[in-house]
C-alpha positions in Angstrom: -10.2 25.2 1.4 -7.3 25.0 3.1 -7.8 21.6 4.8 -9.3 20.0 2.1 -6.8 20.3 -0.1 -4.1 19.6 1.7 -6.2 16.2 2.7 -6.0 15.4 -0.9 -1.7 15.9 -1.8 -1.8 13.4 1.1 -4.0 11.6 -0.7 -2.4 11.6 -4.0 1.0 11.0 -1.8 -0.6 7.4 0.1 -1.6 6.4 -3.6 2.0 7.1 -5.1 3.8 5.3 -1.9 1.2 2.3 -2.8 1.7 1.6 -6.1 6.0 1.9 -5.4 5.3 -0.6 -2.6 3.5 -2.9 -5.4 5.6 -2.5 -7.9 9.1 -3.1 -5.4 6.4 -6.4 -5.3 5.9 -6.9 -8.5 10.2 -6.0 -9.8 10.8 -9.3 -6.6 9.1 -11.5 -8.4 10.1 -11.2 -11.4 13.5 -12.0 -10.3 12.6 -14.9 -6.9 12.5 -18.8 -8.3 10.4 -21.3 -8.6 11.3 -22.7 -5.0 12.0 -19.2 -2.7 15.5 -19.8 -0.3 15.4 -17.9 2.7 16.5 -14.5 2.0 13.7 -14.5 -1.1 11.4 -15.6 1.9 12.6 -12.6 4.8 12.3 -10.3 1.4 8.8 -11.5 0.7 8.0 -11.2 4.3 9.9 -7.3 4.4 8.2 -6.6 1.3 4.7 -8.2 1.8 5.0 -5.8 5.7 5.9 -2.1 3.9 2.9 -2.9 0.8 0.4 -3.6 3.4 1.2 -0.5 5.6 1.0 0.8 2.4 -2.3 0.6 1.9 -3.7 1.3 5.7 -2.2 5.0 5.0 -4.0 5.1 0.9 -7.0 3.9 3.7 -7.3 6.8 5.7 -5.8 9.4 3.8 -8.9 8.1 1.4 -11.7 8.4 4.4 -10.1 11.2 5.9 -11.6 13.0 2.5 -14.4 11.0 3.0 -14.1 8.3 -0.1 -15.2 5.2 1.9 -16.5 2.0 0.9 -18.7 0.3 3.5 -19.5 -2.8 1.9 -15.7 -3.6 0.4 -14.1 -2.6 4.1 -13.5 -5.0 6.6 -16.8 -5.8 9.2 -15.0 -4.8 12.2 
């Protein structure tokens, strides 16, 4: 039971980290001009990388709990 509780804690933490990463993207978009400059493009790339990493970590944490939706998962 302790392992399951820890897995749930990790999944909650991973979900919160993903929400924070997507909020960072929203904040970036709120201050980005309609025609991005090279600095904005670089920031976008960094934010996107973080967001994708957080998504993977969230999915891995949920998979550890046994929560898998096969029809939405990428085909390997």
